[in-house]
NUBA-993167 format. One record per residue (C-alpha): residue number from 1; residue in one letter; z, y, x. Coordinates in nm, 4 decimals. Layout:
<nodes>
+-----+------+----------+----------+----------+
|  nr | rest |       pz |       py |       px |
+-----+------+----------+----------+----------+
| NUM |    a |        Z |        Y |        X |
...
+-----+------+----------+----------+----------+
</nodes>
This chain:
<nodes>
+-----+------+----------+----------+----------+
|  nr | rest |       pz |       py |       px |
+-----+------+----------+----------+----------+
|   1 |    m |   3.4421 |  11.5537 |  11.0198 |
|   2 |    r |   3.2410 |  11.3125 |  11.2762 |
|   3 |    r |   2.8876 |  11.4667 |  11.3921 |
|   4 |    a |   2.6195 |  11.2597 |  11.5419 |
|   5 |    a |   2.3620 |  11.3952 |  11.7394 |
|   6 |    v |   1.9946 |  11.3777 |  11.5697 |
|   7 |    s |   1.8486 |  11.1260 |  11.8055 |
|   8 |    i |   1.4609 |  11.0179 |  11.8037 |
|   9 |    a |   1.6007 |  10.7147 |  11.5980 |
|  10 |    l |   1.7586 |  10.9476 |  11.3459 |
|  11 |    r |   1.4195 |  11.1464 |  11.3092 |
|  12 |    e |   1.2668 |  10.7967 |  11.1955 |
|  13 |    l |   1.5087 |  10.8189 |  10.8963 |
|  14 |    p |   1.4580 |  11.1143 |  10.6621 |
|  15 |    n |   1.6702 |  10.9995 |  10.4068 |
|  16 |    i |   1.9776 |  11.0277 |  10.6290 |
|  17 |    d |   2.2116 |  11.3274 |  10.6657 |
|  18 |    a |   2.2662 |  11.3561 |  11.0294 |
|  19 |    e |   2.5707 |  11.5714 |  11.0282 |
|  20 |    l |   2.7206 |  11.2658 |  10.8210 |
|  21 |    f |   2.5768 |  10.9821 |  10.9942 |
|  22 |    d |   2.7967 |  10.7703 |  11.2444 |
|  23 |    r |   2.7377 |  10.5317 |  11.5291 |
|  24 |    p |   2.9928 |  10.2863 |  11.5027 |
|  25 |    s |   3.1521 |  10.2243 |  11.8547 |
|  26 |    s |   3.3970 |   9.9636 |  12.0404 |
|  27 |    e |   3.5729 |  10.2750 |  12.1974 |
|  28 |    r |   3.6886 |  10.4337 |  11.8134 |
|  29 |    l |   3.8347 |  10.0710 |  11.7321 |
|  30 |    a |   4.0020 |  10.0430 |  12.0682 |
|  31 |    s |   4.1577 |  10.4185 |  12.0357 |
|  32 |    a |   4.3311 |  10.3481 |  11.7285 |
|  33 |    t |   4.6904 |  10.3364 |  11.7298 |
|  34 |    s |   4.8691 |  10.0271 |  11.6082 |
|  35 |    p |   5.1893 |  10.0846 |  11.4065 |
|  36 |    r |   5.4943 |   9.9228 |  11.5994 |
|  37 |    h |   5.6812 |   9.8018 |  11.2752 |
|  38 |    a |   5.6625 |   9.4488 |  11.1520 |
|  39 |    p |   5.3442 |   9.3541 |  10.9349 |
|  40 |    r |   5.4087 |   9.4119 |  10.5762 |
|  41 |    f |   5.2867 |   9.1225 |  10.3484 |
|  42 |    l |   5.2898 |   9.1276 |   9.9384 |
|  43 |    l |   5.2665 |   8.7699 |   9.8034 |
|  44 |    l |   5.1397 |   8.7031 |   9.4336 |
|  45 |    y |   5.1392 |   8.3869 |   9.2563 |
|  46 |    g |   5.0066 |   8.2820 |   8.9310 |
|  47 |    s |   5.2365 |   8.0901 |   8.7365 |
|  48 |    l |   5.5709 |   8.1306 |   8.5043 |
|  49 |    r |   5.6670 |   7.7463 |   8.4800 |
|  50 |    e |   6.0284 |   7.6952 |   8.5894 |
|  51 |    r |   5.9010 |   7.4440 |   8.8758 |
|  52 |    s |   5.5845 |   7.6420 |   8.9351 |
|  53 |    y |   5.3947 |   7.4894 |   9.2503 |
|  54 |    s |   5.2026 |   7.8201 |   9.3230 |
|  55 |    r |   5.5609 |   7.9942 |   9.3345 |
|  56 |    l |   5.6724 |   7.7221 |   9.5740 |
|  57 |    l |   5.3658 |   7.7455 |   9.7896 |
|  58 |    t |   5.4095 |   8.0984 |   9.8269 |
|  59 |    e |   5.7686 |   8.0968 |   9.8925 |
|  60 |    e |   5.6619 |   7.8370 |  10.1661 |
|  61 |    a |   5.3820 |   8.0805 |  10.2901 |
|  62 |    a |   5.6483 |   8.3731 |  10.3114 |
|  63 |    r |   5.8836 |   8.1499 |  10.5276 |
|  64 |    l |   5.5956 |   8.1251 |  10.7700 |
|  65 |    l |   5.4832 |   8.4776 |  10.7563 |
|  66 |    e |   5.8686 |   8.6003 |  10.8456 |
|  67 |    a |   5.8823 |   8.3156 |  11.1112 |
|  68 |    m |   5.5478 |   8.4799 |  11.2675 |
|  69 |    g |   5.7218 |   8.8277 |  11.2558 |
|  70 |    g |   5.6248 |   8.9724 |  10.9297 |
|  71 |    e |   5.7975 |   9.1345 |  10.6556 |
|  72 |    t |   5.7627 |   8.9829 |  10.2917 |
|  73 |    r |   5.8021 |   9.0754 |   9.9443 |
|  74 |    i |   5.7278 |   8.8377 |   9.6790 |
|  75 |    f |   5.6383 |   8.9857 |   9.3333 |
|  76 |    d |   5.7775 |   8.8055 |   9.0127 |
|  77 |    p |   5.5220 |   8.8258 |   8.7513 |
|  78 |    a |   5.7536 |   8.7446 |   8.4672 |
|  79 |    g |   5.7494 |   9.0381 |   8.2183 |
|  80 |    l |   5.4686 |   9.2027 |   8.3478 |
|  81 |    p |   5.2651 |   9.3132 |   8.0246 |
|  82 |    l |   4.9055 |   9.2098 |   8.0068 |
|  83 |    p |   4.6458 |   9.4760 |   8.1318 |
|  84 |    d |   4.6097 |   9.7749 |   7.8907 |
|  85 |    s |   4.8697 |   9.6382 |   7.6462 |
|  86 |    a |   5.1424 |   9.9039 |   7.8110 |
|  87 |    p |   5.1105 |  10.2495 |   8.0016 |
|  88 |    d |   5.0798 |  10.2406 |   8.3572 |
|  89 |    d |   5.4463 |  10.3682 |   8.3979 |
|  90 |    h |   5.5810 |  10.0292 |   8.3089 |
|  91 |    p |   5.8304 |   9.9096 |   8.5184 |
|  92 |    k |   5.6872 |   9.6193 |   8.6463 |
|  93 |    v |   5.3403 |   9.7809 |   8.6657 |
|  94 |    q |   5.5066 |  10.0271 |   8.8963 |
|  95 |    e |   5.6977 |   9.7826 |   9.0904 |
|  96 |    l |   5.3690 |   9.5870 |   9.1551 |
|  97 |    r |   5.1861 |   9.8864 |   9.2570 |
|  98 |    t |   5.4326 |  10.0176 |   9.4828 |
|  99 |    l |   5.4561 |   9.7056 |   9.6719 |
| 100 |    a |   5.0778 |   9.7037 |   9.6745 |
| 101 |    q |   5.0887 |  10.0332 |   9.8656 |
| 102 |    w |   5.3602 |   9.9069 |  10.0876 |
| 103 |    a |   5.1682 |   9.6044 |  10.1826 |
| 104 |    e |   4.9297 |   9.6110 |  10.4839 |
| 105 |    g |   4.8238 |   9.2438 |  10.3697 |
| 106 |    m |   4.8479 |   9.0264 |  10.0498 |
| 107 |    v |   4.8655 |   8.6369 |  10.0007 |
| 108 |    w |   4.7301 |   8.5494 |   9.6393 |
| 109 |    c |   4.8068 |   8.1838 |   9.5280 |
| 110 |    s |   4.6884 |   8.0924 |   9.1974 |
| 111 |    p |   4.6886 |   7.7337 |   9.0052 |
| 112 |    e |   4.3685 |   7.6194 |   8.8780 |
| 113 |    r |   4.3574 |   7.5927 |   8.5116 |
| 114 |    h |   4.0563 |   7.4674 |   8.3129 |
| 115 |    g |   3.8581 |   7.5362 |   8.6337 |
| 116 |    s |   3.9666 |   7.9043 |   8.7375 |
| 117 |    m |   4.2662 |   8.1096 |   8.8293 |
| 118 |    t |   4.5341 |   8.1893 |   8.5735 |
| 119 |    g |   4.5395 |   8.4634 |   8.3520 |
| 120 |    i |   4.8696 |   8.5673 |   8.4884 |
| 121 |    m |   4.7235 |   8.5709 |   8.8372 |
| 122 |    k |   4.4625 |   8.7577 |   8.7360 |
| 123 |    a |   4.6454 |   9.0207 |   8.5013 |
| 124 |    q |   4.8589 |   9.1169 |   8.8354 |
| 125 |    i |   4.5388 |   9.1932 |   9.0307 |
| 126 |    d |   4.4073 |   9.3915 |   8.7024 |
| 127 |    w |   4.7027 |   9.6091 |   8.7136 |
| 128 |    i |   4.6276 |   9.7097 |   9.0751 |
| 129 |    p |   4.4115 |  10.0033 |   9.0561 |
| 130 |    l |   4.1141 |  10.0386 |   9.2849 |
| 131 |    s |   4.2406 |  10.4179 |   9.3560 |
| 132 |    v |   4.5081 |  10.6161 |   9.2759 |
| 133 |    g |   4.4071 |  11.0023 |   9.3135 |
| 134 |    a |   4.2918 |  10.9774 |   9.6849 |
| 135 |    v |   4.4701 |  10.6612 |   9.7580 |
| 136 |    r |   4.2838 |  10.3234 |   9.7497 |
| 137 |    p |   4.6050 |  10.0795 |   9.7631 |
| 138 |    t |   4.4084 |   9.7849 |   9.8803 |
| 139 |    q |   4.1082 |   9.9314 |  10.0267 |
| 140 |    g |   4.1157 |   9.7962 |  10.4455 |
| 141 |    k |   4.4332 |   9.5627 |  10.3827 |
| 142 |    t |   4.3892 |   9.1714 |  10.4903 |
| 143 |    l |   4.3841 |   8.9088 |  10.2350 |
| 144 |    a |   4.4691 |   8.5243 |  10.2398 |
| 145 |    v |   4.3760 |   8.3159 |   9.9426 |
| 146 |    m |   4.5427 |   7.9749 |   9.8508 |
| 147 |    q |   4.5468 |   7.7679 |   9.5305 |
| 148 |    v |   4.7256 |   7.4468 |   9.3829 |
| 149 |    s |   4.6007 |   7.1649 |   9.1711 |
| 150 |    g |   4.7251 |   6.8890 |   8.9525 |
| 151 |    g |   4.4289 |   6.6606 |   9.0495 |
| 152 |    s |   4.1706 |   6.6108 |   9.3119 |
| 153 |    q |   4.1078 |   6.9067 |   9.5515 |
| 154 |    s |   3.9207 |   7.1898 |   9.3977 |
| 155 |    f |   3.8238 |   7.5285 |   9.5416 |
| 156 |    n |   3.7307 |   7.7238 |   9.2159 |
| 157 |    a |   4.0238 |   7.9540 |   9.2082 |
| 158 |    v |   4.0260 |   8.0619 |   9.5697 |
| 159 |    n |   3.6313 |   8.1150 |   9.5359 |
| 160 |    q |   3.7182 |   8.3302 |   9.2552 |
| 161 |    l |   4.0351 |   8.5317 |   9.4460 |
| 162 |    r |   3.7513 |   8.5643 |   9.7275 |
| 163 |    v |   3.5417 |   8.7962 |   9.4748 |
| 164 |    l |   3.8171 |   8.9775 |   9.3499 |
| 165 |    g |   3.9340 |   9.0474 |   9.6702 |
| 166 |    r |   3.5668 |   9.1685 |   9.7882 |
| 167 |    w |   3.5910 |   9.3964 |   9.4901 |
| 168 |    m |   3.9341 |   9.5292 |   9.5848 |
| 169 |    r |   3.7583 |   9.6358 |   9.9120 |
| 170 |    m |   3.9869 |   9.3712 |  10.1264 |
| 171 |    l |   3.9405 |   9.2248 |  10.4357 |
| 172 |    t |   3.9795 |   8.8436 |  10.3220 |
| 173 |    i |   4.0337 |   8.6131 |  10.5989 |
| 174 |    p |   3.7899 |   8.3172 |  10.6647 |
| 175 |    n |   4.0554 |   8.0270 |  10.6170 |
| 176 |    q |   4.2235 |   7.9264 |  10.2925 |
| 177 |    s |   4.4542 |   7.6883 |  10.1310 |
| 178 |    s |   4.3769 |   7.4542 |   9.8535 |
| 179 |    v |   4.6494 |   7.1874 |   9.7933 |
| 180 |    a |   4.5725 |   6.8997 |   9.5426 |
| 181 |    k |   4.8001 |   6.6877 |   9.3419 |
| 182 |    a |   5.0656 |   6.9730 |   9.4309 |
| 183 |    f |   5.3287 |   6.7645 |   9.2358 |
| 184 |    l |   5.3163 |   6.5372 |   9.5034 |
| 185 |    e |   5.3640 |   6.7815 |   9.8214 |
| 186 |    f |   5.7155 |   6.9069 |   9.7235 |
| 187 |    d |   6.0383 |   6.7614 |   9.7532 |
| 188 |    e |   6.3213 |   6.8100 |   9.5012 |
| 189 |    a |   6.4401 |   7.1206 |   9.6772 |
| 190 |    g |   6.1180 |   7.2756 |   9.6420 |
| 191 |    r |   6.0120 |   7.2576 |   9.9932 |
| 192 |    m |   5.6898 |   7.1468 |  10.1095 |
| 193 |    k |   5.6563 |   6.8114 |  10.2665 |
| 194 |    p |   5.5024 |   6.7375 |  10.6083 |
| 195 |    s |   5.1062 |   6.6919 |  10.5681 |
| 196 |    s |   4.7824 |   6.8174 |  10.6558 |
| 197 |    y |   4.8088 |   7.0643 |  10.3282 |
| 198 |    y |   5.1126 |   7.1967 |  10.5212 |
| 199 |    e |   4.9500 |   7.2598 |  10.8303 |
| 200 |    r |   4.6363 |   7.4507 |  10.6726 |
| 201 |    v |   4.8942 |   7.6775 |  10.5059 |
| 202 |    v |   5.0322 |   7.7069 |  10.8657 |
| 203 |    d |   4.7125 |   7.8042 |  11.0184 |
| 204 |    v |   4.6252 |   8.0189 |  10.7095 |
| 205 |    m |   4.9386 |   8.2237 |  10.7788 |
| 206 |    e |   4.8556 |   8.2466 |  11.1289 |
| 207 |    e |   4.5159 |   8.3456 |  11.0941 |
| 208 |    l |   4.6439 |   8.6223 |  10.8657 |
| 209 |    v |   4.8983 |   8.7808 |  11.0682 |
| 210 |    k |   4.6411 |   8.7988 |  11.3767 |
| 211 |    f |   4.3725 |   8.9574 |  11.1376 |
| 212 |    t |   4.6609 |   9.1878 |  10.9954 |
| 213 |    l |   4.8163 |   9.3097 |  11.3681 |
| 214 |    l |   4.4223 |   9.3513 |  11.4832 |
| 215 |    t |   4.2956 |   9.5676 |  11.1935 |
| 216 |    r |   4.5752 |   9.7572 |  11.0429 |
| 217 |    g |   4.5810 |  10.0464 |  11.2744 |
| 218 |    a |   4.1773 |  10.0840 |  11.2359 |
| 219 |    a |   4.1606 |  10.0072 |  10.8789 |
| 220 |    d |   4.0838 |  10.3663 |  10.7631 |
| 221 |    y |   3.8135 |  10.3382 |  11.0347 |
| 222 |    l |   3.6791 |   9.9930 |  10.9324 |
| 223 |    v |   3.6255 |  10.0968 |  10.5797 |
| 224 |    d |   3.4731 |  10.4536 |  10.6286 |
| 225 |    r |   3.1399 |  10.4635 |  10.4364 |
| 226 |    y |   2.8723 |  10.6955 |  10.5084 |
| 227 |    s |   2.7867 |  10.7269 |  10.1074 |
| 228 |    e |   3.1469 |  10.8088 |  10.0598 |
| 229 |    r |   3.1415 |  11.0552 |  10.3375 |
| 230 |    k |   2.8256 |  11.2216 |  10.1538 |
| 231 |    e |   2.9695 |  11.2016 |   9.8155 |
| 232 |    s |   3.3025 |  11.3671 |   9.9695 |
| 233 |    a |   3.0913 |  11.6781 |  10.1353 |
| 234 |    e |   2.8929 |  11.7047 |   9.7878 |
| 235 |    q |   3.2046 |  11.7266 |   9.5774 |
| 236 |    l |   3.3384 |  11.9910 |   9.8220 |
| 237 |    s |   3.0389 |  12.2048 |   9.8089 |
| 238 |    k |   3.0607 |  12.1943 |   9.4320 |
| 239 |    r |   3.4205 |  12.3114 |   9.4422 |
| 240 |    v |   3.3537 |  12.6001 |   9.6757 |
| 241 |    n |   3.0480 |  12.7283 |   9.5108 |
| 242 |    q |   3.2415 |  12.6971 |   9.1698 |
| 243 |    r |   3.4959 |  12.9182 |   9.3280 |
| 244 |    a |   3.2636 |  13.1664 |   9.4586 |
| 245 |    i |   3.0916 |  13.1820 |   9.0869 |
+-----+------+----------+----------+----------+
</nodes>
């Protein structure tokens, strides 16, 4: 456990536990060991339609990520039960959770329906737990958000996805993609046509790869929190005291 010297500044902070206080440093970030394998990305989309534009956009994003050196997995939500309607050991739930732990970054892409993300999109995120024992499957991982619309451009779905990304303790990148009138943006083969929308998707995936490469080796340090260190120390003390009784 890291220990901080009690300085004059800390003496002015009587509520702080000096043993658990940490001064963030660029040296700690610089010393993080960066993994050598290709960055790993899980992509989720929010529609089961045969010609799903959120799926087509997700597949386009996967092609770009792979061209940029990434390894990708696209989760098919068909057959995933509604949250709380099936046990956690359901095969589709286990598949999704395994992929979430495998990934170092994610792409979430939803249609906008009635002014919000789809229930299919939300169900996938709801099945990913905040914690599994001592493991947090999404904490510190990068996230890019995208949406497709049948009408004019909107940002309701991506804004909601950003809220969920924060709730899942993910590092959501600044850039995002919102494709208006998506039915006009893909050819008969399901490939995205050249346009400013396509160029924005390229921008988003490029930014996602950069942020993932920058942060994945230091993710544990970036999301290390004083409150959780304090809680962990208190829980350890209770366990030790219980054994002594």
